[in-house]
C-alpha angles and dihedrals in degrees: 000000000000090000092053090047091052091047090053090048091050090051091051091051093048094048097044099030091229144025134203118231095237091048092051091049093048096046094045094042095235137117120273089248091057091047090049091052090048091051090049090053091049088052091053089050090052095244098113142011117227116236131175106295098003144347141281130214118264108236124204111264119266091240094057090050092050092045091057096045116098092355093158091056091048091052090050091050091049091050091051091049091051089058089056096050114088113240 
């Protein structure tokens, strides 16, 4: 049951981008202390980052997003550059 509760909490954080501690406790039907512990576990798992009074979703870093964008073009550019470099 605690695992399902934490999964539900993680889904709420991902969909809304954030959650307040008192909202999490009320929606999940648990005490604020239980909700706080669940948020701390989600932070350890990398799902959320604890902030005063709740948690916010952890977004992929900007670098990883940029690295994945236009990867085919980047590979083509790298291949062309390799042709220009003397062996």
